[in-house]
C-alpha positions in Angstrom: 105.9 317.4 231.1 102.4 317.6 232.5 100.9 317.7 236.0 97.5 317.3 237.4 96.0 320.4 238.9 92.7 322.0 239.8 90.1 321.8 236.9 87.0 323.1 238.7 87.1 325.0 241.9 83.8 325.6 243.9 82.0 324.8 240.6 84.0 327.2 238.4 86.5 326.3 235.7 89.9 327.4 236.8 90.7 328.7 233.3 87.7 331.0 233.4 88.5 332.6 236.7 90.1 336.0 236.9 93.1 336.6 239.2 90.8 338.2 241.8 88.3 335.3 241.6 91.2 332.8 242.0 92.4 334.6 245.1 88.9 334.7 246.5 88.5 331.0 246.0 91.9 330.5 247.6 90.9 332.5 250.6 87.8 330.4 251.1 89.9 327.2 250.8 92.6 328.3 253.2 90.3 329.8 255.8 87.6 327.1 255.4 84.9 329.6 254.6 81.6 328.1 253.7 80.6 328.2 250.1 77.4 326.8 248.4 77.7 323.6 246.4 76.6 324.4 242.8 75.6 320.8 242.2 73.4 319.8 245.1 71.5 321.7 247.9 73.6 322.9 250.8 77.2 324.0 251.4 80.2 322.6 249.7 81.4 319.7 251.8 84.7 319.1 249.9 87.6 320.6 251.9 89.2 323.2 249.7 86.4 323.1 247.2 88.2 321.2 244.4 85.5 319.5 242.3 87.8 317.9 239.7 91.3 317.8 238.3 93.0 317.6 234.9 96.5 317.6 233.4 98.2 320.8 232.3 101.2 321.8 230.3 103.3 324.8 231.3 105.5 327.6 230.3 107.6 329.5 232.9 105.4 328.3 235.8 102.1 329.1 234.2 99.4 326.9 232.7 99.5 327.0 228.9 97.5 323.9 227.8 95.1 321.2 228.9 96.0 317.6 228.3 93.4 314.9 228.7 89.9 314.8 230.3 88.5 316.2 233.5 88.6 313.8 236.4 85.9 314.1 239.1 87.3 314.2 242.6 84.1 315.1 244.6 80.9 312.9 244.7 78.7 316.0 244.6 80.0 316.8 241.2 78.0 313.8 239.8 74.8 315.5 240.9 74.7 318.3 238.4 71.2 318.8 237.0 70.2 315.4 238.5 71.5 313.8 235.3 72.3 310.5 237.0 68.9 310.2 238.7 67.1 311.0 235.4 69.3 308.5 233.6 68.7 305.7 236.1 64.9 306.4 236.2 64.8 306.0 232.5 66.8 302.8 232.5 64.7 301.1 235.2 61.4 302.4 233.8 60.4 304.8 236.5 58.4 307.9 235.6 58.7 311.6 236.7 56.9 310.8 240.0 59.9 308.7 241.2 61.2 309.6 244.7 64.7 310.0 246.1 66.3 309.2 249.4 69.8 310.0 250.5 72.2 308.0 252.7 69.9 305.1 253.6 71.3 302.9 256.4 72.0 299.4 255.0 74.3 297.7 257.5 74.3 297.5 261.3 77.4 297.0 263.4 77.8 295.0 266.6 76.8 298.1 268.5 73.4 298.3 266.8 74.3 301.5 265.1 74.4 302.0 261.3 77.7 300.8 259.8 77.1 301.4 256.1 74.7 303.3 253.9 73.6 303.4 250.3 74.4 306.9 248.8 71.1 307.4 247.0 68.0 305.4 246.4 65.4 306.0 243.7 62.0 304.5 244.3 58.4 304.4 243.1 55.2 303.3 244.9 52.9 303.2 241.9 51.8 299.6 242.9 54.3 298.0 245.2 57.5 299.7 246.5 60.3 299.3 243.9 63.7 300.8 244.3 67.3 300.8 243.1 70.4 301.9 244.9 73.0 304.3 243.5 76.6 304.4 244.7 78.7 307.3 243.5 82.5 306.9 243.4 84.7 309.8 242.8 88.5 309.2 242.6 91.1 309.9 245.3 94.4 311.4 244.4 97.9 310.5 245.5 100.6 313.0 246.2 100.9 316.1 248.4 97.9 317.8 249.8 96.4 320.9 248.2 96.9 323.4 251.0 100.2 324.7 249.6 98.5 325.2 246.2 95.8 327.3 247.8 98.3 329.5 249.6 100.1 330.1 246.3 96.9 331.3 244.7 96.1 333.4 247.7 99.4 335.3 247.1 99.4 335.2 243.3 98.8 338.3 241.1 99.5 336.7 237.7 97.1 336.7 234.9 97.4 333.0 233.9 96.8 330.1 236.4 99.8 328.7 238.2 101.3 325.5 237.0 100.7 322.9 239.8 103.4 322.8 242.4 103.3 319.1 243.2 103.1 315.8 241.5 99.6 314.5 242.1 97.8 311.7 240.3 94.3 310.1 240.3 94.6 307.0 242.5 92.2 304.8 240.5 93.6 301.7 242.1 92.7 302.7 245.7 89.3 304.1 244.5 88.4 300.9 242.7 90.0 297.8 244.4 90.2 299.2 247.9 87.0 301.2 248.1 84.4 300.3 245.5 85.0 296.6 245.1 84.4 295.8 248.9 81.3 298.0 248.8 79.8 295.9 246.0 80.9 292.6 247.5 79.0 293.5 250.7 75.9 295.1 249.2 75.1 293.3 246.0 74.4 289.8 247.4 71.8 291.2 249.8 70.2 293.3 247.1 70.2 290.3 244.9 68.2 288.3 247.5 65.8 291.3 247.9 65.2 291.3 244.2 66.7 294.7 243.5 69.9 296.0 242.0 72.5 298.7 242.6 73.8 301.2 240.1 77.3 302.5 240.3 78.4 305.9 238.9 82.0 306.6 238.0 83.3 309.1 235.5 84.8 308.2 232.1 88.5 308.3 233.1 87.8 306.1 236.1 85.9 303.6 233.9 88.7 303.6 231.3 91.2 302.9 234.1 89.4 299.6 234.8 89.2 298.5 231.2 86.4 300.6 229.7 83.2 299.3 228.1 82.7 295.6 227.5 83.2 294.2 224.1 79.4 293.6 223.8 77.8 295.8 226.5 74.4 294.5 227.8 71.4 296.8 228.5 69.4 293.9 229.8 68.6 294.4 233.5 68.1 290.7 234.0 71.6 290.0 232.7 73.5 291.2 235.8 73.5 292.8 239.2 75.2 296.1 238.7 74.1 299.0 236.5 77.2 300.9 235.5 76.5 304.6 234.8 79.5 306.4 233.2 79.1 310.2 232.7 81.8 312.6 231.7 82.4 316.4 232.1 82.1 318.2 228.7 82.6 322.0 228.6 81.6 322.2 232.3 78.5 320.1 231.9 77.9 316.5 233.1 77.0 314.4 230.1 76.0 310.8 229.5 78.7 308.7 228.0 78.0 305.0 228.5 76.0 302.5 230.5 75.9 298.7 230.8 74.8 295.9 233.1 77.4 293.5 234.6 77.3 290.7 237.1 78.9 291.2 240.5 81.6 288.8 239.5 82.4 290.7 236.3 82.3 294.0 238.1 84.7 292.9 240.7 87.0 291.4 238.0 87.2 294.8 236.4 87.8 296.6 239.7 90.4 294.2 241.0 92.3 293.5 237.8 96.0 294.3 237.9 99.0 293.2 235.9 102.3 292.6 237.7 105.3 294.5 236.4 108.1 292.4 234.8 110.4 290.8 237.4 113.4 292.6 236.1 111.7 296.0 236.6 110.6 295.0 240.1 114.1 293.9 241.1 115.6 297.1 239.6 113.3 299.2 241.7 114.0 297.0 244.7 117.7 297.6 244.4 117.2 301.3 244.2 115.2 301.2 247.5 117.3 298.8 249.5 119.1 300.3 252.6 121.2 298.8 255.4 119.2 298.0 258.5 121.5 300.4 260.4 120.3 303.3 258.2 116.7 302.7 259.2 113.8 302.0 256.9 
């Protein structure tokens, strides 16, 4: 049996932390003490400081093995060493003088106030203003919150990390179909009219969950609307893994794809959940 637990905590690999360091991290998480973000300027803005998660095996309540890749949970984790920005600048042909803007208002609501932003924009004004948006999508997780886990570490005096106390899983479906797809459906048509494009950054496990690389990936910027940037965490470092260009339609097809379970399986689960009205739902 394996469970997902903390992989990186306030920028440090859980397996590299001493007992004292884990307790100090837990104290910061429980008491909401401010800690610097190791990946971008300013304080950590992720409640509890969990940058990423991964699956662990266990023996007698302690972590004994790592199973599978690191899954990024915090958008700031993607900003290590400005890898994405350098990668995007290289792809679109910008030089070292390219500029950066954060959280640029893109939509206005009925009240006249900003109702949506583009996470990052890279631009150059060598001749005319040219720019490309960059949306970063980390993954949410389903299952119990992490506060109980932090309290356990605050009290723990063991040498090895604790085996996770709850069943938590990356919720790629919510992160893709419910979050990222609507963002692209709103933003890409306007950028298309403006003669620009948007890049989307998701990590390797996220991209694999929506089908992975295309059979014949295109690197032609004129072949689509969305530049997919797919990094991965390798030995604590963000590394390039894959990039390709897709149309909006192909991107949404990947994000929205789902296969119904067999009818017999559905009805079996339905029977297990049925309760009389009198028992409440």
